C-alpha positions in Angstrom: -9.0 50.2 79.9 -12.1 48.0 80.5 -15.2 49.8 81.5 -15.7 47.5 84.5 -12.4 48.6 85.9 -13.3 52.2 85.4 -16.5 51.5 87.3 -14.6 50.1 90.2 -12.5 53.2 90.5 -14.6 55.4 92.8 -13.9 58.7 94.6 -13.5 56.7 97.8 -10.6 54.7 96.2 -8.9 57.9 95.2 -9.3 59.5 98.6 -7.9 56.4 100.3 -4.9 56.4 97.9 -4.2 60.0 98.7 -4.3 59.2 102.4 -2.0 56.2 102.1 0.8 58.5 100.9 -0.2 61.7 102.8 -0.6 63.6 99.6 -2.0 67.1 99.1 -5.7 66.4 98.2 -6.2 69.9 96.8 -3.3 69.6 94.4 -4.3 66.1 93.2 -5.5 66.5 89.6 -6.3 63.9 87.0 -3.8 63.5 84.2 -4.9 60.4 82.2 -5.9 56.8 82.3 -5.0 54.0 79.9 -3.6 51.0 81.8 -3.6 52.9 85.1 -5.1 56.0 86.6 -2.6 58.8 86.6 -2.8 62.0 88.7 -0.6 65.0 89.4 -0.2 65.6 93.1 2.2 66.9 95.8 4.2 64.9 98.3 6.1 66.6 101.1 5.9 69.9 99.3 7.3 68.4 96.1 5.3 67.7 92.9 4.8 64.0 92.2 2.9 61.6 90.0 0.3 59.4 91.7 -0.4 56.1 89.9 -3.3 53.8 90.8 -3.3 50.4 89.1 -6.0 47.7 89.2 -4.9 44.2 90.2 -6.1 42.7 86.9 -3.3 44.7 85.2 -0.4 44.2 87.8 -0.2 42.5 91.1 1.2 44.2 94.2 4.4 42.1 94.0 4.9 42.9 90.3 4.8 46.6 91.1 7.1 46.1 94.0 9.6 44.6 91.5 9.2 47.5 89.1 9.9 50.1 91.8 12.8 48.2 93.3 14.5 48.3 89.9 13.7 51.9 89.3 15.2 52.9 92.6 18.2 50.7 92.0 18.8 52.6 88.7 18.3 56.0 90.4 20.8 55.1 93.1 23.4 54.2 90.5 23.0 57.5 88.6 20.5 56.7 85.9 18.2 59.7 85.0 15.0 58.0 86.1 12.0 59.2 88.1 12.4 57.5 91.4 9.6 56.1 93.5 8.8 57.7 96.9 7.8 55.8 100.1 4.5 56.1 102.1 4.6 57.3 105.8 4.9 53.5 106.6 8.0 53.2 104.5 6.3 51.2 101.8 6.7 52.0 98.1 3.5 50.2 97.2 0.2 50.5 99.1 -3.0 48.6 98.5 -6.6 49.8 98.5 -9.3 47.1 98.3 -12.5 47.6 96.3 -15.7 47.7 98.4 -16.6 44.0 97.8 -13.0 42.8 98.4 -13.0 40.9 95.1 -10.0 42.8 93.8 -7.8 45.8 94.7 -5.9 48.7 93.5 -2.2 49.3 94.1 -0.9 52.8 94.7 2.6 54.2 94.0 4.0 57.7 93.7 6.9 59.0 91.7 9.2 61.9 91.2 7.6 64.3 88.7 10.0 65.1 85.8 10.3 68.7 84.5 10.9 69.6 80.9 9.3 69.1 77.5 8.4 66.2 75.3 10.2 65.6 72.0 7.0 66.0 70.0 6.6 69.5 71.5 10.0 70.6 70.0 11.1 68.4 67.2 14.1 70.7 66.6 15.7 68.8 69.5 16.0 65.8 67.2 19.7 66.2 66.3 22.5 63.7 66.1 23.7 64.8 69.6 20.2 64.2 71.0 19.9 60.7 69.5 23.3 59.9 70.9 22.2 61.0 74.4 19.1 58.9 74.0 21.2 55.9 73.0 23.6 56.5 75.8 20.6 56.4 78.3 19.5 53.0 77.0 23.1 51.7 77.1 23.4 52.9 80.7 20.3 51.0 81.8 21.5 47.8 80.1 25.0 48.2 81.7 23.5 48.7 85.2 20.9 45.9 84.9 23.7 43.4 84.4 24.6 43.9 88.1 21.1 44.3 89.4 20.6 41.9 92.4 18.0 39.3 91.6 14.8 40.2 93.6 12.7 37.7 95.5 10.9 35.3 93.2 7.5 36.8 93.9 8.7 40.3 92.9 10.5 39.2 89.7 9.2 41.1 86.6 7.7 38.9 83.8 9.6 37.3 81.0 9.0 38.6 77.5 6.9 35.6 76.7 4.4 36.2 79.4 2.2 38.3 77.1 2.1 35.6 74.3 -1.2 34.1 75.7 -2.8 37.5 75.7 -1.7 38.1 72.1 -3.1 34.7 71.1 -6.4 35.6 72.8 -6.6 39.0 71.1 -5.9 37.4 67.7 -8.2 34.4 68.1 -10.4 35.7 65.3 -7.4 36.7 63.0 -6.0 33.3 62.1 -3.5 34.5 59.4 -2.0 37.1 61.7 -1.9 34.7 64.6 0.1 32.2 62.5 2.6 34.9 61.6 2.8 35.8 65.3 3.5 32.2 66.3 6.3 32.2 63.7 8.1 35.1 65.2 7.5 33.9 68.8 9.3 30.6 67.9 12.1 32.3 66.1 12.9 34.7 69.0 12.4 32.0 71.7 15.3 30.1 70.1 17.7 32.9 70.7 20.5 32.5 73.2 20.4 34.3 76.6 23.4 35.5 78.5 24.3 38.4 80.7 25.6 40.5 77.8 22.4 40.1 75.7 19.5 39.4 78.1 18.2 41.0 81.3 15.6 43.3 82.8 14.7 46.1 80.3 12.4 49.1 80.3 10.8 48.0 76.9 9.1 51.4 76.4 11.9 54.0 76.2 10.2 56.0 73.5 9.7 59.7 73.1 6.4 59.8 75.2 8.2 58.3 78.3 10.9 60.9 78.9 11.1 64.6 79.3 14.0 66.8 78.3 15.2 69.7 80.4 18.2 71.7 79.3 19.4 68.7 77.3 19.0 66.2 80.1 16.7 63.2 80.1 14.2 62.2 82.8 12.8 58.7 82.1 9.6 57.3 83.6 6.8 54.7 83.0 8.5 51.4 83.7 5.1 49.6 83.7 6.2 47.4 80.8 9.6 46.4 82.2 10.3 42.8 81.6 13.1 40.3 81.2 14.0 40.3 77.5 16.9 40.8 75.1 18.6 44.2 75.2 18.0 44.6 71.4 14.3 44.7 72.1 14.6 48.2 73.7 16.1 49.4 70.4 13.3 47.9 68.5 10.7 49.8 70.6 12.2 53.2 69.9 12.7 52.5 66.2 9.0 51.6 65.7 7.7 54.3 67.9 9.8 57.0 66.2 7.9 56.3 63.0 4.6 55.9 64.7 5.2 59.3 66.2 6.2 60.6 62.7 9.5 61.9 64.0 10.9 61.6 60.4 8.6 64.4 59.2 9.2 64.8 55.4 12.4 62.9 55.4 12.9 59.8 53.3 11.8 56.9 55.5 14.7 54.5 54.8 17.4 57.3 55.1 15.8 58.5 58.4 15.8 54.9 59.8 19.5 54.5 59.1 20.4 58.0 60.5 18.3 57.4 63.6 19.6 53.9 64.3 23.3 54.7 63.7 23.2 57.8 66.0 21.3 55.9 68.7 24.0 53.2 68.6 26.9 55.8 68.7 25.6 56.9 72.1 24.7 53.3 73.2 28.3 52.0 72.9 29.5 54.7 75.3 27.8 52.7 78.0 27.3 49.1 76.7 28.1 46.9 73.8 26.0 44.8 71.5 27.6 42.7 68.8 26.7 43.0 65.1 25.1 39.6 65.4 22.6 41.0 67.8 22.1 44.2 65.7 21.2 42.0 62.8 18.3 40.5 64.9 16.7 44.0 65.2 14.2 43.4 62.3 12.8 40.3 64.1 12.3 42.3 67.3 10.6 45.1 65.4 8.3 42.5 63.9 7.6 41.2 67.4 6.8 44.7 68.7 4.6 45.3 65.6 2.6 42.1 66.4 2.2 43.2 70.0 0.9 46.6 69.1 -1.4 45.2 66.5 -3.0 42.8 68.9 -3.4 45.5 71.6 -5.1 47.8 69.1 -7.4 45.1 68.1 -8.4 44.5 71.7 -8.9 48.2 72.2 -11.2 48.3 69.3 -13.3 45.6 70.9 -13.5 47.5 74.1 -14.1 50.8 72.4 -15.5 50.3 68.8 -15.7 54.1 68.3 -12.0 54.6 69.1 -9.5 55.9 66.5 -7.6 52.7 65.8 -9.5 51.1 62.8 -7.5 52.8 60.0 -4.2 51.7 61.6 -5.4 48.1 62.1 -6.6 48.1 58.4 -3.2 49.3 57.3 -1.1 46.9 59.4 -3.0 43.7 58.8 -1.8 43.3 55.1 1.7 44.3 56.2 1.8 41.5 58.7 0.1 38.9 56.5 2.5 39.6 53.6 5.7 39.9 55.8 6.1 43.6 54.9 8.4 45.1 57.5 7.2 48.1 59.4 10.7 49.6 59.0 13.1 48.5 56.2 16.6 48.1 57.7 18.4 46.8 54.6 21.6 48.7 55.6 22.1 46.1 58.3 23.0 43.6 55.6 26.3 45.5 55.1 27.3 45.0 58.7 30.0 42.4 59.2 29.2 39.4 61.4 
């Protein structure tokens, strides 16, 4: 997060946000901040999550679109953390900064209970992966019938972040050329109801909790219109980033992970083998996005921890070395 945004976020902003939703001030405690300011709090006697987002990251309408989809999914049985309304019946409230040049949006969410996968890697079984895949398939099935929101609330298309990536990679011409290659390749793919729609685009192990074998999914901030296979790419790349494979052979783990995810996925939705074979391209796209974001974070915080990863990833991208080898997909029939 930019230091100038952090400077705008004053105690007065926080107090006003708490008032907007009539939260318990004494039980409002800071959790973290990366793209938004996140707090634990209490709403109508229930624990909740308070999220405060600067307008430079998301507009009020964009967040309204996010919450509309979340509550649609919750209404139709998906295990997601729903958004709660303010006393005015609004799911998004606005707090202006003192000079009125920008604003913060405020939203609150159901607080999930349970543990993260990294806290108990023994949970990582075939059954667990199949439940994870089933969750993703359920979201894709439900989104096919999601009523189109008003134009101003529509979440961004996948390509909306391309200008940012190009800006972040302006001093990295070789990687930028590789990024433009994959952008063009993916942009040429067909779009239809069975392959393309509103997706979470961040259903990795840090964005859900597990309680007695049940999932509770949150953090829809990156939700966008994209291909369904992109959601699978995210969890594949993040599983390795989070070192879920442990000491296991990397290639064998990738196949085991993917095949069990898809066993669960097909209980709710179907993706053809043609789309599954596009998975390496979407992993490459996600790798580009992560690389560009880490480069930008390094500029904002030169003392941060990302330099070794950037140094490792640059030659991989420049030399077309895949982040994850998925050679087993070559054996899938068309």
